[in-house]
C-alpha positions in Angstrom: 22.8 1.6 -19.2 20.3 3.2 -21.6 18.2 0.1 -21.8 18.1 -0.3 -18.0 17.0 3.3 -17.7 14.2 2.9 -20.2 13.1 -0.4 -18.5 13.1 1.3 -15.1 11.1 4.2 -16.6 8.5 1.8 -17.9 8.3 -0.2 -14.7 7.9 3.1 -12.8 5.0 4.2 -14.9 3.2 0.9 -14.3 3.9 0.9 -10.6 2.9 4.6 -10.3 -0.5 4.0 -12.0 -1.3 0.9 -9.9 0.0 2.4 -6.6 -2.0 5.7 -7.1 -5.3 3.9 -7.9 -5.0 1.3 -5.0 -3.3 3.4 -2.4 -0.5 0.8 -1.8 2.5 2.8 -2.9 4.0 0.7 -5.6 6.7 -0.9 -3.4 5.0 -4.3 -3.5 5.1 -4.1 -7.3 8.6 -2.8 -7.6 10.3 -5.3 -5.3 9.3 -8.6 -7.0 10.1 -7.1 -10.4 13.6 -6.1 -9.4 14.4 -9.2 -7.5 12.7 -12.0 -9.4 12.7 -10.3 -12.9 16.0 -8.6 -12.9 18.0 -10.5 -10.3 18.8 -7.4 -8.2 20.0 -7.8 -4.6 17.1 -7.5 -2.2 18.9 -4.8 -0.3 18.8 -2.5 -3.4 15.3 -3.6 -4.3 14.0 -2.5 -0.9 15.8 0.9 -1.2 14.2 1.3 -4.6 10.8 0.4 -3.2 11.1 3.2 -0.6 11.8 5.7 -3.4 8.8 4.2 -5.2 6.5 4.9 -2.3 7.7 8.5 -1.9 7.4 9.2 -5.7 3.9 7.6 -5.9 2.8 9.7 -2.9 4.3 12.9 -4.4 2.8 12.3 -7.9 -0.7 11.5 -6.7 -1.3 13.5 -3.6 -1.0 16.8 -5.5 -4.0 15.8 -7.7 -6.0 14.4 -4.8 -5.5 17.5 -2.7 -6.4 19.8 -5.6 -9.6 17.8 -6.3 -10.4 17.5 -2.5 -10.6 13.7 -2.6 -8.3 12.8 0.3 -9.2 13.5 4.0 -6.3 15.5 5.4 -7.5 15.4 9.0 -7.9 11.6 9.0 -4.4 11.3 7.4 -2.7 13.4 10.1 -4.7 11.8 12.9 -3.8 8.2 11.8 -0.2 9.2 11.1 0.3 9.8 14.8 -0.7 6.2 15.5 1.6 4.9 12.7 4.6 6.9 13.9 4.2 5.8 17.6 3.7 2.2 16.5 6.8 2.3 14.2 9.0 3.5 17.1 7.5 0.9 19.4 8.1 -1.8 16.8 11.8 -0.8 16.4 12.2 -1.0 20.2 10.5 -4.4 20.3 12.9 -5.9 17.8 14.4 -9.0 19.3 11.8 -9.0 22.2 8.5 -9.9 20.4 8.3 -13.0 18.2 7.4 -11.6 14.7 5.4 -14.7 13.8 2.5 -13.6 16.0 2.3 -10.3 14.1 2.4 -12.0 10.8 -0.5 -14.2 11.9 -2.5 -11.3 13.4 -2.2 -9.0 10.4 -2.6 -11.9 7.9 -6.0 -12.7 9.5 -6.9 -9.0 9.5 -6.1 -8.6 5.8 -8.1 -11.7 4.9 -11.0 -10.4 7.0 -10.8 -7.1 5.3 -10.9 -8.7 1.8 -14.1 -10.6 2.9 -15.6 -7.3 4.2 -14.7 -5.6 0.8 -16.5 -8.5 -1.0 -19.6 -8.0 1.2 -19.6 -4.3 0.3 -19.2 -5.2 -3.3 -22.2 -7.5 -3.2 -24.3 -5.0 -1.3 -23.2 -2.1 -3.5 -23.0 0.1 -0.4 -20.2 2.6 -0.6 -21.2 5.4 1.8 -22.2 5.0 5.4 -24.9 7.3 6.6 -25.8 7.0 10.3 -28.7 8.7 12.0 -26.4 9.5 14.9 -22.9 10.6 13.8 -19.9 9.1 15.6 -19.1 11.5 18.5 -15.3 11.2 18.3 -15.3 11.7 14.6 -17.6 14.7 14.9 -15.4 16.2 17.7 -12.2 15.7 15.7 -14.0 16.9 12.5 -13.0 13.8 10.6 -16.2 13.5 8.5 -15.7 14.6 4.9 -17.0 14.9 1.4 -15.6 14.6 -2.2 -16.8 15.0 -5.7 -17.4 11.7 -7.5 -16.6 12.2 -11.2 -18.4 8.9 -12.0 -21.7 9.8 -10.3 -21.1 13.5 -11.0 -22.2 14.6 -7.6 -20.8 15.6 -4.2 -20.6 12.6 -1.8 -20.8 13.3 2.0 -19.6 10.5 4.2 -19.3 9.9 7.9 -16.4 8.3 9.8 -16.9 5.9 12.6 -15.0 3.4 14.9 -12.2 6.0 15.3 -10.5 4.1 18.2 -10.5 0.9 16.1 -8.9 2.6 13.1 -6.3 4.3 15.4 -5.5 0.9 17.0 -5.1 -0.8 13.6 -2.8 1.9 12.5 -0.7 1.7 15.7 -0.4 -2.1 15.1 0.5 -1.5 11.4 3.2 0.9 12.6 4.5 -1.8 15.0 4.5 -4.4 12.2 6.3 -1.9 9.9 9.0 -1.1 12.5 9.5 -4.7 13.6 9.1 -6.6 10.4 10.3 -4.0 7.9 7.1 -4.2 5.7 5.1 -1.5 4.0 1.7 -0.6 5.4 -0.3 0.7 2.5 -2.8 -2.1 2.5 -3.2 -1.7 6.3 -3.9 2.0 5.9 -6.7 1.3 3.4 -8.0 -1.5 5.6 -8.2 0.7 8.6 -10.1 3.4 6.8 -12.4 1.2 4.6 -13.1 -1.7 6.9 -13.0 -0.2 10.4 -13.7 3.5 9.9 -16.3 2.9 7.1 -14.8 5.5 4.8 -15.6 5.2 1.0 -12.8 3.5 -1.0 -11.7 6.5 -3.0 -11.0 8.8 0.0 -9.4 5.8 1.7 -7.0 5.1 -1.2 -6.1 8.7 -1.8 -5.6 9.4 2.0 -3.4 6.3 2.2 -1.2 7.7 -0.6 -0.5 10.8 1.4 0.3 8.9 4.6 2.6 6.4 2.9 4.8 9.3 1.6 5.2 10.7 5.1 6.1 7.3 6.6 8.5 6.4 3.8 10.3 9.8 3.8 11.2 9.2 7.5 13.1 6.0 6.6 14.5 7.0 3.2 17.5 8.9 4.9 18.6 5.6 6.6 18.5 3.7 3.3 20.4 6.5 1.5 23.3 6.6 4.0 23.7 2.8 4.2 24.1 2.6 0.4 20.8 0.8 -0.4 19.6 3.3 -3.0 21.3 3.0 -6.4 20.8 6.2 -8.5 21.0 4.3 -11.8 17.9 2.4 -10.7 16.1 4.9 -8.5 16.3 8.0 -10.7 14.6 6.7 -13.9 12.2 4.6 -11.9 11.2 7.7 -9.8 10.6 9.7 -13.0 8.4 7.0 -14.4 6.5 6.7 -11.1 5.8 10.4 -11.0 4.3 10.2 -14.5 2.4 7.0 -13.6 1.1 8.4 -10.3 -0.2 11.6 -12.0 -2.0 9.5 -14.5 -3.2 7.0 -11.9 -4.7 9.7 -9.7 -6.8 10.9 -12.6 -7.8 7.4 -13.7 -8.9 6.5 -10.1 -11.3 9.4 -10.0 -13.2 8.3 -13.2 -13.2 4.6 -12.2 -16.3 3.2 -10.4 -15.5 2.2 -6.8 -16.8 -1.2 -7.7 -14.0 -1.8 -10.2 -11.4 -0.6 -7.7 -12.7 -3.1 -5.1 -12.6 -6.0 -7.7 -8.9 -5.3 -8.2 -8.2 -4.7 -4.5 -9.8 -7.8 -3.1 -7.2 -10.3 -4.6 -4.4 -7.9 -3.7 -5.4 -8.0 0.0 -5.9 -11.8 -0.1 -2.4 -12.2 -1.7 -0.7 -10.1 1.0 -2.8 -11.6 3.8 -2.0 -15.1 2.6 1.7 -14.4 2.4 1.7 -13.1 6.0 -0.2 -16.1 7.3 2.2 -18.5 5.6 5.2 -16.6 7.0 3.6 -16.8 10.5 3.1 -20.5 10.2 6.6 -21.0 8.9 5.5 -22.2 5.5 8.0 -21.4 2.7 7.6 -21.9 -1.0 
């Protein structure tokens, strides 16, 4: 029991650091470790991953809010689309063939990784348009943050608001219908479609994921999918890791975060494409 608790604590710290930096929650790290590495039933691994997402969000969002890195208005606006999409996805279960969603979002993630690579090559992180986006200006979605690497305030503009809203609605549908996390989709919507810098995109994604996961955690708790012996030490480790990760992310150059994030997007996108095509390994 003691060894398991220490192991979960260590796994949690690692998942918390990675999840806070990349804005993907930590669930995609926790699940394969628990199922492939420890032989845990997938049902309990998914329950643990939900706790992982909430813990990552809680541990990192406090620091991001204090340092004014995340964009609260964008988070609340896009959360509307995700929630509506999740409800629609749950209602469409058994009606819509999931393979089409796997193919669609697999292609979107691969495209997003290519777009991130182009940004990496150009070295362009902040979009500055002569004419600000009218919808973003009306909703007051444009923001600024202090970059601790460049040691200056960075003002940025948000554009393509309908496209970002649509992607988040689709991500909600996919989450409700396929039972998958949507951290990568949140970052994709903000970075690729809404042209936000990566650091505000990642930190805003962390806040949004906690809100989404908290809504479904009650269901997992009452159906017995959450094991306290696994979830409690892991959550403690994640809280520590997420607090560390939120500080590390702010002193990392955006270029390094993109270098790590591109293969993550390619991996998730490739998995979804293979599932959509019916290819199993």
